[in-house]
Structure formats: C-alpha cells, structure tokens
N, C-alpha and C positions, 0 to 999 in steps of 0.2 A: 103408081107407087105401091099400091097394095099387092099387085102381082109380083113386084120385085121382092117384097118382104116374104111372100109365100114361097117363092123360089129359093131365097136364102135359107128359109126355115127348113127346106127339104134337104139342103146340103149337110153333110157330116162335118165334124170339127176339122178334119184334115183338109177337106175341100175348101172350107172357109179360110183356113190358114194359107192355102195355096193361092186363093183369090186375092187375099190381102198382100201377099208377097208379089203377085203379078202387078197389082196396083202400085206398089212401092217401086218396083223396077221400071214400070212404065212412066214414072214421074208424077203420079197423082199425089204422093206423099210429100213431094218437095214444096208444094204450095204452102204447107204448114210451116216449114222451116223458114221461108221467106218472111213470114209475119213476126218472127221473133226479133225483138229489138235488143240491141246490145248496149244498154245504157248503164253506166256506173254513176252512183251518187257519192259525192265527196263533200265533207264538212257541212252537212245541213245544220241549220239552227233557226230558232224563232226569237225575235226580239221581245224581251220582257218589257211590258208597258204598265203604267199605273192603272188602277181599277177604273178611273174615269174615262179611259180610252175605249172606243168600241171596235177598234181594228188594230192590227199589227202586221208585220211582214215576216216572210220566211225566205231565207237565203240558202244557197248551195251551189255547188259546181256539178254540172251534168256532163259526163264524157260519153260520147257516142263512139264506141269502138267498131261499129258495124259499117258496112258499105252503103247503107241507105240512110237518108236523112230522117229525122224524127221531129215531132213537135210536142212541146209541153203545153197542154190545153187547160190545165187547172189542177185542182186537188180537193181534198176534203179532210175534215177533222171533226170530231164530236164536240169540240169546244167552240165552234163557230158556225154561223149560218152558211157562209160561202167562202170559196177560195178562187181567186181569179189572177191570171197573169197580167202584169202591168209593165209598162215601159216608162222610163223617166224622160220627160220632155224639157227642153230649154228654149226659151224665147228671149230675144234681145241679147245685148252684149255688155260686158263690164259690170258696173254697178246697177245697171238697169236690167240685168238678166233675171228672168223669172223661171224658177225650176218647178215643174209640176209632174203629175202622173197621168197616164192614159191607159184605160183598160183595152186589151187586145184579145183577139180570139185565141192566139197561140204565140209561143216563142219558139223559134227554129233552133234545132240542134243539128248542125251539118254532119254529113257522113264523115267519119274519122275526125270529128271536131268537138268543140266544147261550147257550152252555154254557161256563162257565169252570172249568177244571181247574187247581187251585192248591194249593201247600203249605197244610196245615191245613184243607183243604177236599176236595171231590170230586177224584178222580184215577183214573188207570189203574195198578193194582198189577202190577208185573212180578215174577213169582215163579219160584223155581227157577233162579237165575242160573247159567249155565254159564261165563260170562265176565264180568269186571268191567271195563268200559271206563273209561278214565281221563279225567279232566277235560280238555276241549279236543278230544276225539275226537268222531266222529259214528257213529251206528249206523243200520242199516236197520230201519225200524219200519212196521208196517201197522196202521191202525185199521179196524175193521169196523162198518158202519152198516146199519141197517134203516130202512124196508122195502127189500126187494130185494137183500139180501145184497151190499151195496156194500163195496168196499175202497178205501182211499186209502193209497198207498205214500209214505213219507216218509224223509228223512234227518234224524235228530234229533241235535242237539248234546248232549253230556254236560257237566254243570256242577254245581257245588256250590250255586250261587245261580240265581234266576230269570233268564231271558234277557229283556232289555228291548227 
C-alpha cells in the first residue's frame, strides 16, 4: 500500500486525472452508483403522547423508486434512547383477537415499491423518551437504511392524528 501511495505521489495532476478517468471508464466508479438508494419519504409524523408515556411511534410512507430493494433498519433522535422497527401482530379471531407488537431487525422496501408505516400497522417505535414534544412542534429525526448504511435526516411534525 505504501508503494502505491509513493507512486501516486510521483504522478503529476494531469496523470492522476487520466488515471481517474481510466478507472471510471473501466467501471470502477460504477460500484459507487449502485450503493445509492432511491428512497422518497412522504408524510412523516410522530404521535404526540402524554408526559407519563415513555415511548411513542413514528409513521411515514417510504417509496423506493430504485431497482434494488432496501431495508429500514431503524432510526435515531436526540429526544429518545432508541428507535426500532416494529411489526403489528394479531393472534386469535373475532372478540378474542389480541393485537400486539414485535421488534424486527428491518422492514423491507421492495424495488419500485412502497413501505407504509401507519397506526395499527408497522411503525418505528421511539423508546426511552427524554422529552415529550407537543402537538404542532417538529423534531429532528433520522431514518437508517440498508444496504450501505444510509441515513435520511428529517424534520418530523408531532401530531395526535395522521398528517394528510
């Protein structure tokens, strides 16, 4: 590795530019483009909860306009200890049906597809609240996506009802 650095150091600016151009034409640069996720975030919001609650949920629609699938693996915010993807579970039928939640490693966003996070469905659970933002305020929130350890930074409104 040290020899490579010394040899590159001996090249002039024009030679380095030609070397980079060669790498790009040879397809070395295309590996970087493949790691770009094409995810659009629509209608994000956090549920406003009373001060006695230690957790809340974040909802949104994630649209994958790319040709590769992606995964929502979590998130972060300064107002909570952790953010984890959750699925809604249902056991039993009729009046005996029990609805619950289960933590999962990730939620899939299919290629050219959509992942809907909504009340009574899949969501991001925000746990260990350090602050309880009031309805009408906004919070800084980051979602984490794979592959490639991608992050999308958002300003999310806080509301008691879904944002239309």
